[in-house]
C-alpha positions, 0 to 999 in steps of 0.5 A: 762605365767609362774607365780612366786612362790610368785604370786602362793602363793598369788593366793592360799591365796586370794582363801582361804580367799575369801571363806565364813567362816562357823560358828561352831554351835556346839561350840556355842551350847555348850556354850549356854548349859553351860551357861544355866545350870550355870544360872539354878544352880546359881538361888538362892531363896534369896528374897531382901527386899528394904531398906534404906542406912541409915538402918541397919537390926538386925543380926539373924540366922533365916533360914526362907526366907521372903515372898512376903507381905505387908512391913512396914518400920520403919525409924529414922524419920517416918513410910513407908507402901509399900513405901508410907510415912504415918507418919513422926515424932521423936520417941524421943517425948513423946509417947502420941504425936505420938502414936494416930496420928501413929495409925490412919494413920497405921490403915487406910492404912492397911485397905485400902490395906486389902480392895483392896485384896480378902476376908480372908478364914476361915483358913486365918482369924485365922492367919490374913493377912501377914506383914513384919516389916523392922526396923533399929536395933537401933529402940526401942523395945517399938516402935516395940511392939506398931507398932505390936499391931497397925497391930494386930488391923487390919487384919494384925496379921501374922507379920515377922520382917525382919533381916539380916542373920548372916553368919556361920563363925560369929556363930562359933566365940565367 
């Protein structure tokens, strides 16, 4: 029996579609290679510090990146160490009302954290243990100075203040 031109064309089309399609692995390997290089190049050394939405860090031109260490957070109504609230109060009160209570709480928590880690070597004892203070830009300097003195009273004397890096564009403008 003679097939019509349309039937022949349909048969040819069905044979072509019935074949299993082959996956082009070369193209996929190229894509994955590019993706790996992209991720490697764009991996940054930025360390993200946890912060409150209400907190606005002071700006600085510092190039030094923060290290992984104990984090003391100063909020408008309290102090947290490693995310644990150790004191709640108001900085506007007379300093005598909050300093003693805060000093005891800070020293107790820092001594507890120091006890959970390895003992310091002789070189490390000269510097002390590292600590980062994360405070709002509006925090009074007297409060920060007092907190740094409290930390220095324990083994935590290598103190860093967390700041937000100012962009290069802002530095150029007066």
